[in-house]
Structure formats: structure tokens, C-alpha cells
N, C-alpha and C positions, 0 to 999 in steps of 0.2 A: 548805969545801963543806957545804951544808945537808944535814941528815939527811932522809930521806923523811918522817918525822913532822913536822918543823918546816916543811918545804915545804908539806905538806898543810894544816897549821894556818894558814899564811900565805895559801894560796889560799882556804880556807874563810872566813877573816876578810875578805879582799878581796871575795869574792862577797856576804857578808852586808852589807858597807858599801854595795856597789852596789845591792843589793836595797832597803836603807833609803833611799838617795838616790832611787832610782826611785819608791818609794812616796811619799816626801815631795814629789817633783816632780809626780806625778799628783794628789796631794791639793791642791796649790797651784793647779794648772791647773783642777781641778774647781771650786774655790771661786771662781775668776775667771770661769769660764764653766760653769755647772752643766749645760748641755745638750751639752757636749762629750763624745763617746764615744771613749775612748782605752784602750789596753792597753799593758802593759809586759812586758819580759823581761830579766832580768839575767844577766850572764855574767862571766867573769874579766877582761874588758877594759873593761867598763862596762855599759851597758844600751841597750835599744831602746825606742822609743816608737812605737806603731802607731796611726795615726789622723790626722785632718786638724787639725794644729796648726801655726801659723806658727813658723818657726825662731827668730825673735827672741823671741816669746812663750815658747817652750820654754827658750831661753837664760836669760831673766829668771827663769823659774820654777826652773830648776836652781840658779842663783846664790842665789835667796832660800831654796831648800830647804837648801843647804849652810850658809848663814848661820844659819838657824833651828835646824838640827840642832846646829851648833857652840854655839849659845846655849842649848841644853838643851831644845828643843821636841821631845823624843823621841817623843811621840805621833804625830808625822807619819810615823814609820817603819812604823807598823802601819796597813795599808789594809784596809777592810772587804771588798773584792772580791779579795783575794789568793788565789792558788791554794792556799796553805797552809790557809786556812779551808775551801775546798771539799774538799781531800784529807782533812782531819780528819773533816769531816762524812760524806763517802762511806765512809771506812774504818770509822768507828764505827757508822753506820747499816747498812752491809753486814754487818759482824760481828754486830751485834745480830740482824739478820734470819737470818743463818746459824745463830746459836745457837738461835733460836726454832724453827728447822726440824729441829734435831737430834732424832732419835728419832721423827720424825713418821710413819715407816713408808712403805709404798708406796701408790700410788693417789692420785688427785686429790682424792677426798673427804677423806681424812685430812689432806692438805696444806691443803685449803681450810678445814678446821676450825681449823687453826693461824693463819689469817690475822689474827684479832684480836690474838693474841699477837705476831705479827710486826710489825704496825702499831704496837702499844703500845711494844714494845722499840725499834723504829727511831725512833719519835718521842722517846722518852726519850734515846736516843743523840744525836739532833739537838739536843735541849735542852742536853745536856752539851757538845756540840761548839761551841755559840755562844761561850762564854767561852774554851774551850780553844784554838781556832784562833788568835785574837789573842794569847793568852798564848804559844803556840809561836812565833808570828812575833816577838814582842818578845824572847824568850829564846833562840831557836834559829835562825830563818831570816833575821833582820835584825840589824844592829849599828848602833844609832842614833848612836854617836859616830864621826864620820867621820875623826877623826885628821887626817893630812896629805893626805887625798883631795882632788884638784883635777880640774877638767874640762880635758882637753887639747884636745878638738875636738868639734864637733857637725856631723854630715853629714846631709843630707837626700836621700832616694831616693824617686823617684816612678815608679810603674808603673801607668799607667791611672788608676783611681780610688783606688789604694792609695798612701798616703803613710806613709813610715817614716823615723824619725830614729834615727841611731846616735850615742850619747853615749859618747865614749871618755874614760877617766880616767887619771890617774897618781897614784902614791902616794909 
């Protein structure tokens, strides 16, 4: 029987591999069709692709993504529009703004006087976040080495104008 710690490590590793494959797939699809608007979401069973993409095109992109990740193209695992980047930016900028307002006292005038400091610190935080978000993706939220990850099935769901694909994997 697995210990709770080893089970958690296995699940985190699986999620990170799915996240990397999701990113790599989205980047390949974007290079093939730069006007395509897609979003993705990874979980323990695989990942979801939301947007109007042909199932066969998605299958080919997933296959290429796996092949390229296995070949060492690890940069595909880091996506510029990943939620990790947005979360890091929001956390750093929000924290900087909060710090700038500490001790500002009561009243709108005193708070308004701090606005240049708030903007400056939030801007510096956003500058720091730009390289930090992708670094956290590469080291924490994705695992670019897919190991024995394989695609089990891809299902397409359509509800009106919403098209969603479910990519299921096995390890």
C-alpha cells in the first residue's frame, strides 16, 4: 500500500506532466493557426481544450507535443498565457500595493498621496513577475519529461457554440 506522501507525489507528478502536455499542445496548435483562440485546463486524468479546434488537428498536435517533449523540446511546456504567470503577477502586484498602503493613515487624501508609491511598487512587481512566472512553470507547475505518459482517448463535446475536447491519458 502506498503511503499518503508517495501517493501525493505521484498525483502532483501526473498533474505536472498533463499541464506540460497541455501547454505543448496549445503552442503547437497556435503555431499552426495563430488566429485560433483556445484555453486549457489540466487535471489528474488528462486535460481539457476549450475552443473551436478540429478533433483530428488536436490529435495530431497532442502526438507531436508528446514526441517533441520526449525529444527534449522542454520549452514547449512553458506557455506565455498560463494561469501561473497571471497568479504570480497578481500576487506580487497586489502585495506591493498593500505594502505601499501600510501606514498611510485614514482619509482619502492620505491614501491618494500614496498613489505614486503604489503604482511604482506595483510596476516593479510586474517587472519581476515577468521572468518569475515562466520560471515557476518550468520548475513547479509543469514537468516537461512525459515519461511513459500516453494518450488513451480524446472526446469532443459540443454545446451550442462551445466546443470542448477532453484528452484522457494513461501512465
